[in-house]
Gaussian input, Z-matrix of N, CA and C with variables (Angstrom, degrees):
# hf/3-21g

backbone

0 1
 N
 C     1     B1
 C     2     B2     1     A1
 N     3     B3     2     A2     1     D1
 C     4     B4     3     A3     2     D2
 C     5     B5     4     A4     3     D3
 N     6     B6     5     A5     4     D4
 C     7     B7     6     A6     5     D5
 C     8     B8     7     A7     6     D6
 N     9     B9     8     A8     7     D7
 C    10    B10     9     A9     8     D8
 C    11    B11    10    A10     9     D9
 N    12    B12    11    A11    10    D10
 C    13    B13    12    A12    11    D11
 C    14    B14    13    A13    12    D12
 N    15    B15    14    A14    13    D13
 C    16    B16    15    A15    14    D14
 C    17    B17    16    A16    15    D15
 N    18    B18    17    A17    16    D16
 C    19    B19    18    A18    17    D17
 C    20    B20    19    A19    18    D18
 N    21    B21    20    A20    19    D19
 C    22    B22    21    A21    20    D20
 C    23    B23    22    A22    21    D21
 N    24    B24    23    A23    22    D22
 C    25    B25    24    A24    23    D23
 C    26    B26    25    A25    24    D24
 N    27    B27    26    A26    25    D25
 C    28    B28    27    A27    26    D26
 C    29    B29    28    A28    27    D27
 N    30    B30    29    A29    28    D28
 C    31    B31    30    A30    29    D29
 C    32    B32    31    A31    30    D30
 N    33    B33    32    A32    31    D31
 C    34    B34    33    A33    32    D32
 C    35    B35    34    A34    33    D33
 N    36    B36    35    A35    34    D34
 C    37    B37    36    A36    35    D35
 C    38    B38    37    A37    36    D36
 N    39    B39    38    A38    37    D37
 C    40    B40    39    A39    38    D38
 C    41    B41    40    A40    39    D39
 N    42    B42    41    A41    40    D40
 C    43    B43    42    A42    41    D41
 C    44    B44    43    A43    42    D42
 N    45    B45    44    A44    43    D43
 C    46    B46    45    A45    44    D44
 C    47    B47    46    A46    45    D45
 N    48    B48    47    A47    46    D46
 C    49    B49    48    A48    47    D47
 C    50    B50    49    A49    48    D48
 N    51    B51    50    A50    49    D49
 C    52    B52    51    A51    50    D50
 C    53    B53    52    A52    51    D51
 N    54    B54    53    A53    52    D52
 C    55    B55    54    A54    53    D53
 C    56    B56    55    A55    54    D54
 N    57    B57    56    A56    55    D55
 C    58    B58    57    A57    56    D56
 C    59    B59    58    A58    57    D57
 N    60    B60    59    A59    58    D58
 C    61    B61    60    A60    59    D59
 C    62    B62    61    A61    60    D60
 N    63    B63    62    A62    61    D61
 C    64    B64    63    A63    62    D62
 C    65    B65    64    A64    63    D63
 N    66    B66    65    A65    64    D64
 C    67    B67    66    A66    65    D65
 C    68    B68    67    A67    66    D66
 N    69    B69    68    A68    67    D67
 C    70    B70    69    A69    68    D68
 C    71    B71    70    A70    69    D69
 N    72    B72    71    A71    70    D70
 C    73    B73    72    A72    71    D71
 C    74    B74    73    A73    72    D72
 N    75    B75    74    A74    73    D73
 C    76    B76    75    A75    74    D74
 C    77    B77    76    A76    75    D75
 N    78    B78    77    A77    76    D76
 C    79    B79    78    A78    77    D77
 C    80    B80    79    A79    78    D78
 N    81    B81    80    A80    79    D79
 C    82    B82    81    A81    80    D80
 C    83    B83    82    A82    81    D81
 N    84    B84    83    A83    82    D82
 C    85    B85    84    A84    83    D83
 C    86    B86    85    A85    84    D84
 N    87    B87    86    A86    85    D85
 C    88    B88    87    A87    86    D86
 C    89    B89    88    A88    87    D87
 N    90    B90    89    A89    88    D88
 C    91    B91    90    A90    89    D89
 C    92    B92    91    A91    90    D90
 N    93    B93    92    A92    91    D91
 C    94    B94    93    A93    92    D92
 C    95    B95    94    A94    93    D93
 N    96    B96    95    A95    94    D94
 C    97    B97    96    A96    95    D95
 C    98    B98    97    A97    96    D96
 N    99    B99    98    A98    97    D97
 C   100   B100    99    A99    98    D98
 C   101   B101   100   A100    99    D99
 N   102   B102   101   A101   100   D100
 C   103   B103   102   A102   101   D101
 C   104   B104   103   A103   102   D102
 N   105   B105   104   A104   103   D103
 C   106   B106   105   A105   104   D104
 C   107   B107   106   A106   105   D105
 N   108   B108   107   A107   106   D106
 C   109   B109   108   A108   107   D107
 C   110   B110   109   A109   108   D108
 N   111   B111   110   A110   109   D109
 C   112   B112   111   A111   110   D110
 C   113   B113   112   A112   111   D111
 N   114   B114   113   A113   112   D112
 C   115   B115   114   A114   113   D113
 C   116   B116   115   A115   114   D114
 N   117   B117   116   A116   115   D115
 C   118   B118   117   A117   116   D116
 C   119   B119   118   A118   117   D117
 N   120   B120   119   A119   118   D118
 C   121   B121   120   A120   119   D119
 C   122   B122   121   A121   120   D120
 N   123   B123   122   A122   121   D121
 C   124   B124   123   A123   122   D122
 C   125   B125   124   A124   123   D123
 N   126   B126   125   A125   124   D124
 C   127   B127   126   A126   125   D125
 C   128   B128   127   A127   126   D126
 N   129   B129   128   A128   127   D127
 C   130   B130   129   A129   128   D128
 C   131   B131   130   A130   129   D129
 N   132   B132   131   A131   130   D130
 C   133   B133   132   A132   131   D131
 C   134   B134   133   A133   132   D132
 N   135   B135   134   A134   133   D133
 C   136   B136   135   A135   134   D134
 C   137   B137   136   A136   135   D135
 N   138   B138   137   A137   136   D136
 C   139   B139   138   A138   137   D137
 C   140   B140   139   A139   138   D138
 N   141   B141   140   A140   139   D139
 C   142   B142   141   A141   140   D140
 C   143   B143   142   A142   141   D141
 N   144   B144   143   A143   142   D142
 C   145   B145   144   A144   143   D143
 C   146   B146   145   A145   144   D144
 N   147   B147   146   A146   145   D145
 C   148   B148   147   A147   146   D146
 C   149   B149   148   A148   147   D147
 N   150   B150   149   A149   148   D148
 C   151   B151   150   A150   149   D149
 C   152   B152   151   A151   150   D150
 N   153   B153   152   A152   151   D151
 C   154   B154   153   A153   152   D152
 C   155   B155   154   A154   153   D153
 N   156   B156   155   A155   154   D154
 C   157   B157   156   A156   155   D155
 C   158   B158   157   A157   156   D156
 N   159   B159   158   A158   157   D157
 C   160   B160   159   A159   158   D158
 C   161   B161   160   A160   159   D159
 N   162   B162   161   A161   160   D160
 C   163   B163   162   A162   161   D161
 C   164   B164   163   A163   162   D162
 N   165   B165   164   A164   163   D163
 C   166   B166   165   A165   164   D164
 C   167   B167   166   A166   165   D165
 N   168   B168   167   A167   166   D166
 C   169   B169   168   A168   167   D167
 C   170   B170   169   A169   168   D168
 N   171   B171   170   A170   169   D169
 C   172   B172   171   A171   170   D170
 C   173   B173   172   A172   171   D171
 N   174   B174   173   A173   172   D172
 C   175   B175   174   A174   173   D173
 C   176   B176   175   A175   174   D174
 N   177   B177   176   A176   175   D175
 C   178   B178   177   A177   176   D176
 C   179   B179   178   A178   177   D177
 N   180   B180   179   A179   178   D178
 C   181   B181   180   A180   179   D179
 C   182   B182   181   A181   180   D180
 N   183   B183   182   A182   181   D181
 C   184   B184   183   A183   182   D182
 C   185   B185   184   A184   183   D183
 N   186   B186   185   A185   184   D184
 C   187   B187   186   A186   185   D185
 C   188   B188   187   A187   186   D186
 N   189   B189   188   A188   187   D187
 C   190   B190   189   A189   188   D188
 C   191   B191   190   A190   189   D189
 N   192   B192   191   A191   190   D190
 C   193   B193   192   A192   191   D191
 C   194   B194   193   A193   192   D192
 N   195   B195   194   A194   193   D193
 C   196   B196   195   A195   194   D194
 C   197   B197   196   A196   195   D195
 N   198   B198   197   A197   196   D196
 C   199   B199   198   A198   197   D197
 C   200   B200   199   A199   198   D198
 N   201   B201   200   A200   199   D199
 C   202   B202   201   A201   200   D200
 C   203   B203   202   A202   201   D201
 N   204   B204   203   A203   202   D202
 C   205   B205   204   A204   203   D203
 C   206   B206   205   A205   204   D204
 N   207   B207   206   A206   205   D205
 C   208   B208   207   A207   206   D206
 C   209   B209   208   A208   207   D207

   B1=1.4472
   B2=1.5364
   B3=1.3516
   B4=1.4585
   B5=1.5218
   B6=1.3185
   B7=1.4580
   B8=1.5232
   B9=1.3184
   B10=1.4623
   B11=1.5224
   B12=1.3201
   B13=1.4631
   B14=1.5261
   B15=1.3286
   B16=1.4608
   B17=1.5182
   B18=1.3172
   B19=1.4623
   B20=1.5196
   B21=1.3277
   B22=1.4683
   B23=1.5182
   B24=1.3555
   B25=1.4542
   B26=1.5110
   B27=1.3135
   B28=1.4601
   B29=1.5250
   B30=1.3292
   B31=1.4627
   B32=1.5230
   B33=1.3163
   B34=1.4632
   B35=1.5233
   B36=1.3004
   B37=1.4684
   B38=1.5239
   B39=1.3341
   B40=1.4612
   B41=1.5216
   B42=1.3272
   B43=1.4597
   B44=1.5251
   B45=1.3098
   B46=1.4630
   B47=1.5282
   B48=1.3240
   B49=1.4679
   B50=1.5220
   B51=1.3167
   B52=1.4617
   B53=1.5155
   B54=1.3293
   B55=1.4615
   B56=1.5265
   B57=1.3145
   B58=1.4622
   B59=1.5249
   B60=1.3161
   B61=1.4670
   B62=1.5214
   B63=1.3108
   B64=1.4565
   B65=1.5202
   B66=1.3060
   B67=1.4549
   B68=1.5270
   B69=1.3094
   B70=1.4605
   B71=1.5228
   B72=1.2912
   B73=1.4578
   B74=1.5239
   B75=1.3182
   B76=1.4571
   B77=1.5255
   B78=1.3302
   B79=1.4670
   B80=1.5266
   B81=1.3229
   B82=1.4728
   B83=1.5172
   B84=1.2884
   B85=1.4594
   B86=1.5168
   B87=1.3158
   B88=1.4657
   B89=1.5226
   B90=1.3261
   B91=1.4594
   B92=1.5320
   B93=1.3308
   B94=1.4639
   B95=1.5183
   B96=1.3309
   B97=1.4555
   B98=1.5232
   B99=1.3044
   B100=1.4630
   B101=1.5311
   B102=1.3383
   B103=1.4677
   B104=1.5115
   B105=1.3277
   B106=1.4636
   B107=1.5241
   B108=1.3375
   B109=1.4623
   B110=1.5249
   B111=1.3244
   B112=1.4636
   B113=1.5302
   B114=1.3340
   B115=1.4673
   B116=1.5207
   B117=1.3195
   B118=1.4637
   B119=1.5254
   B120=1.3291
   B121=1.4698
   B122=1.5224
   B123=1.3185
   B124=1.4666
   B125=1.5315
   B126=1.3185
   B127=1.4641
   B128=1.5245
   B129=1.3221
   B130=1.4632
   B131=1.5248
   B132=1.3144
   B133=1.4632
   B134=1.5223
   B135=1.3240
   B136=1.4601
   B137=1.5257
   B138=1.3368
   B139=1.4517
   B140=1.5111
   B141=1.3206
   B142=1.4607
   B143=1.5274
   B144=1.3178
   B145=1.4630
   B146=1.5250
   B147=1.3084
   B148=1.4655
   B149=1.5253
   B150=1.3123
   B151=1.4581
   B152=1.5313
   B153=1.3258
   B154=1.4701
   B155=1.5249
   B156=1.3218
   B157=1.4560
   B158=1.5283
   B159=1.3392
   B160=1.4615
   B161=1.5227
   B162=1.3149
   B163=1.4656
   B164=1.5304
   B165=1.3122
   B166=1.4611
   B167=1.5154
   B168=1.3199
   B169=1.4639
   B170=1.5258
   B171=1.3152
   B172=1.4638
   B173=1.5237
   B174=1.3350
   B175=1.4668
   B176=1.5184
   B177=1.3341
   B178=1.4579
   B179=1.5212
   B180=1.3214
   B181=1.4556
   B182=1.5224
   B183=1.3254
   B184=1.4562
   B185=1.5192
   B186=1.3220
   B187=1.4651
   B188=1.5173
   B189=1.3294
   B190=1.4602
   B191=1.5234
   B192=1.3117
   B193=1.4643
   B194=1.5213
   B195=1.3203
   B196=1.4585
   B197=1.5231
   B198=1.3358
   B199=1.4596
   B200=1.5272
   B201=1.3276
   B202=1.4527
   B203=1.5238
   B204=1.3141
   B205=1.4632
   B206=1.5200
   B207=1.3115
   B208=1.4594
   B209=1.5047
   A1=110.09
   A2=116.29
   A3=119.41
   A4=111.28
   A5=116.92
   A6=120.25
   A7=110.54
   A8=116.94
   A9=120.52
   A10=110.71
   A11=117.19
   A12=120.90
   A13=110.67
   A14=117.51
   A15=120.89
   A16=111.05
   A17=116.56
   A18=120.43
   A19=111.43
   A20=117.50
   A21=121.70
   A22=112.04
   A23=116.71
   A24=119.73
   A25=115.41
   A26=119.25
   A27=122.52
   A28=109.69
   A29=116.89
   A30=121.50
   A31=111.84
   A32=118.13
   A33=120.80
   A34=110.84
   A35=117.37
   A36=121.12
   A37=110.24
   A38=117.34
   A39=121.17
   A40=110.29
   A41=117.01
   A42=121.17
   A43=110.31
   A44=116.55
   A45=121.38
   A46=111.19
   A47=116.75
   A48=120.38
   A49=111.77
   A50=116.58
   A51=120.35
   A52=112.09
   A53=116.03
   A54=119.95
   A55=111.12
   A56=116.67
   A57=120.58
   A58=111.35
   A59=116.75
   A60=120.38
   A61=111.51
   A62=116.24
   A63=120.62
   A64=111.82
   A65=117.22
   A66=121.68
   A67=114.04
   A68=116.57
   A69=119.16
   A70=110.35
   A71=115.50
   A72=120.79
   A73=112.47
   A74=116.90
   A75=119.66
   A76=107.93
   A77=118.72
   A78=119.89
   A79=110.62
   A80=118.15
   A81=120.49
   A82=112.04
   A83=114.45
   A84=121.71
   A85=106.34
   A86=116.90
   A87=120.45
   A88=111.22
   A89=117.82
   A90=120.19
   A91=111.01
   A92=117.43
   A93=120.58
   A94=110.33
   A95=116.98
   A96=119.12
   A97=111.26
   A98=117.53
   A99=119.39
   A100=110.78
   A101=116.80
   A102=119.91
   A103=110.38
   A104=116.97
   A105=120.56
   A106=109.83
   A107=116.61
   A108=120.67
   A109=110.99
   A110=116.99
   A111=120.59
   A112=110.53
   A113=116.46
   A114=119.70
   A115=111.78
   A116=118.13
   A117=119.67
   A118=110.97
   A119=117.55
   A120=120.29
   A121=110.74
   A122=116.47
   A123=121.77
   A124=109.50
   A125=116.60
   A126=121.04
   A127=111.30
   A128=117.00
   A129=120.54
   A130=111.61
   A131=116.82
   A132=120.18
   A133=111.84
   A134=116.49
   A135=121.52
   A136=111.92
   A137=115.64
   A138=120.63
   A139=117.30
   A140=119.23
   A141=119.65
   A142=109.74
   A143=115.93
   A144=121.97
   A145=111.86
   A146=117.51
   A147=120.41
   A148=111.00
   A149=117.22
   A150=121.03
   A151=110.13
   A152=116.93
   A153=120.26
   A154=110.79
   A155=116.18
   A156=120.47
   A157=110.77
   A158=117.34
   A159=120.65
   A160=112.36
   A161=117.28
   A162=120.32
   A163=109.08
   A164=117.35
   A165=121.23
   A166=112.76
   A167=116.87
   A168=121.05
   A169=110.14
   A170=116.25
   A171=120.45
   A172=111.22
   A173=117.67
   A174=119.91
   A175=110.69
   A176=116.21
   A177=120.47
   A178=112.21
   A179=116.70
   A180=121.00
   A181=113.00
   A182=117.14
   A183=121.22
   A184=114.87
   A185=117.24
   A186=120.71
   A187=113.57
   A188=118.21
   A189=121.32
   A190=110.22
   A191=118.40
   A192=120.11
   A193=113.48
   A194=118.04
   A195=119.42
   A196=112.32
   A197=117.79
   A198=120.85
   A199=110.49
   A200=115.18
   A201=121.44
   A202=108.73
   A203=117.46
   A204=121.06
   A205=113.26
   A206=118.88
   A207=120.80
   A208=109.08
   D1=-39.23
   D2=-179.12
   D3=-65.42
   D4=-38.89
   D5=179.63
   D6=-62.99
   D7=-45.31
   D8=179.87
   D9=-62.27
   D10=-42.51
   D11=179.55
   D12=-65.96
   D13=-42.15
   D14=179.55
   D15=-64.02
   D16=-39.84
   D17=179.36
   D18=-65.60
   D19=-23.54
   D20=177.42
   D21=-88.60
   D22=0.90
   D23=175.87
   D24=104.97
   D25=6.13
   D26=179.67
   D27=-72.14
   D28=110.47
   D29=-176.18
   D30=-65.49
   D31=-39.23
   D32=179.90
   D33=-64.28
   D34=-38.80
   D35=177.55
   D36=-67.24
   D37=-39.13
   D38=177.68
   D39=-64.07
   D40=-41.53
   D41=176.86
   D42=-61.43
   D43=-45.38
   D44=178.13
   D45=-57.26
   D46=-47.64
   D47=179.45
   D48=-62.82
   D49=-44.42
   D50=179.68
   D51=-60.67
   D52=-45.34
   D53=178.25
   D54=-63.87
   D55=-44.11
   D56=-178.38
   D57=-61.39
   D58=-42.54
   D59=179.02
   D60=-69.09
   D61=-40.54
   D62=-177.91
   D63=-70.28
   D64=-39.16
   D65=-173.00
   D66=-99.79
   D67=10.19
   D68=-178.57
   D69=-60.54
   D70=152.41
   D71=-177.78
   D72=-90.43
   D73=8.25
   D74=176.05
   D75=-82.19
   D76=160.82
   D77=178.36
   D78=-56.40
   D79=144.48
   D80=-179.40
   D81=-56.13
   D82=130.49
   D83=178.45
   D84=-127.56
   D85=125.37
   D86=-176.38
   D87=-55.11
   D88=-41.52
   D89=-177.86
   D90=-62.20
   D91=-40.38
   D92=179.01
   D93=-65.38
   D94=-39.88
   D95=179.92
   D96=-71.11
   D97=-33.65
   D98=175.22
   D99=-65.01
   D100=-39.95
   D101=176.15
   D102=-66.07
   D103=-38.00
   D104=177.14
   D105=-60.63
   D106=-45.97
   D107=178.55
   D108=-59.98
   D109=-41.51
   D110=178.74
   D111=-57.97
   D112=-50.80
   D113=-176.39
   D114=-71.37
   D115=-35.77
   D116=176.96
   D117=-66.08
   D118=-40.08
   D119=175.32
   D120=-62.93
   D121=-38.56
   D122=178.00
   D123=-59.68
   D124=-47.76
   D125=-179.87
   D126=-67.39
   D127=-41.57
   D128=-179.84
   D129=-63.76
   D130=-37.69
   D131=-179.83
   D132=-67.61
   D133=-15.51
   D134=177.35
   D135=-102.16
   D136=14.71
   D137=170.79
   D138=92.57
   D139=9.80
   D140=179.43
   D141=-87.03
   D142=105.74
   D143=-176.87
   D144=-61.63
   D145=-31.33
   D146=179.38
   D147=-60.49
   D148=-32.97
   D149=177.10
   D150=-66.14
   D151=-42.13
   D152=176.40
   D153=-60.39
   D154=-40.56
   D155=178.20
   D156=-58.32
   D157=-50.16
   D158=-177.78
   D159=-65.55
   D160=-33.92
   D161=176.00
   D162=-62.74
   D163=-45.77
   D164=178.79
   D165=-62.11
   D166=-44.71
   D167=178.71
   D168=-61.45
   D169=-45.20
   D170=-177.95
   D171=-63.71
   D172=-41.93
   D173=176.75
   D174=-62.63
   D175=-42.59
   D176=-178.59
   D177=-60.64
   D178=-32.82
   D179=-179.36
   D180=-98.23
   D181=10.17
   D182=175.36
   D183=69.75
   D184=29.56
   D185=-178.42
   D186=-77.99
   D187=-14.63
   D188=-178.29
   D189=-118.60
   D190=64.08
   D191=-175.57
   D192=-64.94
   D193=-23.85
   D194=-177.63
   D195=-88.89
   D196=-5.79
   D197=-177.41
   D198=-91.31
   D199=149.34
   D200=175.78
   D201=-73.70
   D202=122.83
   D203=-176.23
   D204=-72.73
   D205=-6.66
   D206=176.49
   D207=-75.59

C-alpha cells in the first residue's frame, strides 16, 4: 500500500519506504540503499525535513556509495 501511495506522490509514504529500505535489518545491499535514496529524495522534495535528516545520516555513514556526494 505504501509503494502505491508513494508512486502517486504521497510524501509520507515515500518517507516510510525510504526509511524502511535504509534501516532494514537485512545485510546492506547497494540496490536497496539506492531505492531508499530515491524515496527519501522524493519525500524531501515535498518538504519533509525528516527525509533530509535521513539522507544526511546515510551519507555520513557511507550508505549511498553509488551516489554523487555533491
